[in-house]
Structure formats: structure tokens, C-alpha cells
C-alpha positions as CSV (number, residue, x, y, z in Angstrom):
1,M,-63.7,-38.5,32.9
2,A,-62.4,-42.0,32.1
3,T,-61.1,-42.8,28.7
4,N,-62.9,-45.7,26.9
5,T,-60.0,-48.0,26.5
6,S,-61.9,-50.6,24.4
7,S,-61.9,-48.0,21.5
8,L,-58.1,-47.7,21.8
9,L,-57.4,-51.4,21.3
10,Q,-56.7,-52.6,17.8
11,P,-58.6,-55.7,16.6
12,P,-56.6,-58.9,16.0
13,L,-54.6,-58.8,12.8
14,D,-56.5,-60.0,9.7
15,T,-53.6,-62.0,8.1
16,Q,-55.1,-62.1,4.6
17,A,-55.7,-58.4,4.7
18,W,-52.2,-57.8,5.9
19,L,-50.7,-60.0,3.1
20,N,-52.9,-58.2,0.5
21,G,-51.9,-54.8,2.0
22,V,-48.2,-55.6,1.8
23,R,-48.4,-56.9,-1.8
24,A,-50.4,-53.7,-2.8
25,A,-47.8,-51.5,-1.1
26,W,-45.0,-53.3,-2.8
27,Q,-46.7,-52.8,-6.2
28,R,-47.3,-49.1,-5.6
29,S,-43.7,-48.5,-4.6
30,G,-42.4,-50.5,-7.6
31,L,-40.9,-53.4,-5.6
32,R,-41.0,-56.7,-7.3
33,I,-43.2,-59.4,-5.7
34,T,-40.9,-62.4,-5.9
35,G,-41.3,-65.9,-4.6
36,P,-38.7,-65.5,-1.9
37,R,-40.4,-62.3,-0.6
38,L,-43.8,-64.0,-0.6
39,R,-42.4,-66.9,1.4
40,V,-41.0,-64.4,3.9
41,I,-44.3,-62.6,4.5
42,E,-46.3,-65.8,4.5
43,T,-44.0,-67.1,7.3
44,I,-44.3,-63.9,9.2
45,V,-48.1,-64.1,9.5
46,S,-47.8,-67.7,10.8
47,Y,-46.2,-66.5,14.1
48,Q,-48.3,-66.1,17.2
49,A,-45.7,-64.1,19.1
50,P,-42.9,-61.7,18.2
51,F,-40.1,-63.3,16.1
52,S,-36.5,-62.4,15.5
53,A,-34.9,-62.1,12.1
54,E,-32.7,-65.1,12.8
55,Q,-35.7,-67.2,13.9
56,L,-37.5,-66.2,10.6
57,Y,-34.4,-67.1,8.6
58,A,-34.0,-70.5,10.4
59,D,-37.6,-71.4,9.9
60,L,-37.4,-70.5,6.2
61,C,-34.3,-72.6,5.9
62,M,-36.2,-75.7,6.8
63,H,-37.6,-75.7,3.3
64,S,-35.6,-76.5,0.1
65,D,-36.6,-73.2,-1.6
66,A,-35.6,-70.9,1.3
67,P,-34.7,-67.3,0.5
68,G,-31.2,-66.1,1.3
69,R,-30.4,-64.4,4.5
70,A,-29.9,-61.0,2.8
71,T,-33.4,-61.3,1.3
72,V,-34.9,-62.1,4.7
73,Y,-33.1,-59.2,6.4
74,R,-33.9,-56.7,3.6
75,T,-37.5,-57.7,3.6
76,I,-37.8,-57.2,7.3
77,D,-36.1,-53.8,7.0
78,Q,-38.4,-52.7,4.2
79,L,-41.5,-53.9,6.1
80,H,-40.4,-52.2,9.3
81,A,-39.6,-48.9,7.5
82,S,-42.9,-48.8,5.8
83,G,-44.9,-49.6,8.9
84,W,-46.0,-53.2,8.1
85,L,-43.8,-54.6,11.0
86,A,-43.4,-53.2,14.5
87,R,-40.3,-53.8,16.5
88,I,-41.1,-55.1,19.9
89,H,-38.5,-54.6,22.7
90,G,-38.8,-57.3,25.4
91,S,-38.7,-56.6,29.1
92,V,-35.2,-58.1,29.3
93,G,-33.7,-56.5,26.2
94,E,-34.5,-59.1,23.5
95,E,-36.0,-57.7,20.4
96,G,-38.6,-59.1,17.9
97,Y,-41.1,-58.1,15.3
98,I,-44.8,-58.4,14.8
99,P,-46.9,-57.7,11.7
100,C,-49.1,-54.6,12.0
101,Q,-51.0,-52.1,9.9
102,P,-49.1,-48.9,9.1
103,G,-49.9,-46.0,11.5
104,H,-49.0,-44.7,14.9
105,L,-49.5,-47.7,17.3
106,H,-48.2,-48.6,20.7
107,H,-48.0,-52.1,22.3
108,L,-48.9,-54.0,25.5
109,V,-46.4,-56.9,25.9
110,C,-47.2,-59.8,28.3
111,T,-44.1,-60.7,30.2
112,Q,-45.4,-64.2,30.9
113,C,-46.6,-65.5,27.5
114,G,-45.2,-62.9,25.1
115,A,-48.6,-61.9,23.7
116,V,-48.7,-58.4,22.1
117,T,-51.7,-56.2,21.9
118,S,-51.6,-53.0,19.8
119,F,-53.4,-49.9,20.8
120,E,-53.8,-46.3,19.5
121,G,-53.4,-43.1,21.3
122,C,-51.1,-41.8,23.9
123,D,-51.8,-38.8,25.9
124,I,-48.1,-37.9,26.4
125,E,-47.9,-35.2,23.7
126,Q,-47.8,-32.4,26.4
127,M,-45.1,-34.2,28.3
128,I,-43.1,-34.5,25.1
129,A,-43.6,-30.8,24.4
130,N,-42.5,-29.9,27.9
131,V,-39.4,-32.1,27.8
132,A,-38.4,-30.7,24.3
133,E,-38.8,-27.1,25.6
134,Q,-36.8,-27.8,28.7
135,T,-34.0,-29.6,26.9
136,G,-33.9,-27.9,23.5
137,F,-34.3,-31.3,22.0
138,S,-36.2,-31.6,18.7
139,V,-38.4,-34.7,19.3
140,E,-39.0,-36.5,16.0
141,G,-40.9,-39.5,17.4
142,H,-41.5,-41.8,20.3
143,L,-42.0,-45.4,21.2
144,L,-44.4,-46.6,23.9
145,Q,-44.5,-50.2,25.1
146,L,-46.2,-51.3,28.3
147,F,-45.1,-54.5,30.0
148,G,-47.2,-56.6,32.3
149,R,-49.3,-59.8,32.3
150,C,-52.2,-60.2,29.9
151,A,-55.7,-61.1,31.1
152,K,-55.3,-64.8,30.2
153,C,-52.1,-65.2,32.2
154,R,-53.6,-63.3,35.1
155,S,-56.8,-65.4,35.1
156,Q,-54.7,-68.6,35.0
157,G,-52.8,-67.4,38.1
158,Q,-49.5,-67.7,36.4
159,V,-46.7,-66.1,38.3
160,A,-44.3,-63.9,36.3
161,S,-40.8,-65.4,36.0
């Protein structure tokens, strides 16, 4: 029986809900909600594709009230550790981040335009259990990213570079 893939796809990120969720999580964990941190998360939600820490820092530096590099990197680390940012590994080794909701998600990454689509579920638990049993390895987690061309790039007939 085929799996209903439409139920696995995550809806597009609601940026206001994401911002509110991050602020609420910071409050619950006792982190101060400072102006520099707010500028970092407001810039993060403005990106349409994965961004690097250096890109974020450079974009923030274009304004006179830019947060320091350490604030940018610490904020990214905290957001990633708490599940509000996902690290995306590109098909040729580059790395970036995208905002997401906390939880166990995987990603489809377009090798043409860089679009990222999140999805839930992965039926690889049995394979992981088998590998762990065969190797004696204690698996603590996994990362699943699929690379290819999104429907928009395919319909436009763009050729992968």
C-alpha cells in the first residue's frame, strides 16, 4: 500500500508563529530577550533559502545597530540546539540553516534553486536497528536529507548544474 506523502510534508513556515515560539521558548528557559537577539531572529525569517552564520552576520552588519559576531553565533547555536533551526547540508558540502519548528523532521533540498521542504516520518527505523545490532553501535539519532530538483525547477526545464 502506498504512503500518502502529502500528509508527510510540513506546511510552509509561519514566520510570525516561529518568532513568537522562539520568544516564548526563550522566556521559559530564562534567556533574556535582547534587542540584538531579536534582530538576529527577525533577519533569519527574512531568508528564502538556507543561510550561513557568516551570511547572517554580514547582513546584520549592514545596519548601525548590528549585534556582535559572538551574539550571532551563540544565538544560532542556541536555536539549533533547541530545534528552532535545522542545519542543512548541501549536495557539495556547504552548510546552512533554515528556521523550523522543533521536532523530528527531514528535508528535501533542491540542487537547482536551493529550496528546502521539510517532511516528517522516515521508515528507516528497522534498518537502523539492524545496523546497530550488526555493528554493536549505539545509535543516538540520524539525519535524513534528500537531494534532487523541486517541482518548480523540473517544470521550468532547468538542468541541474
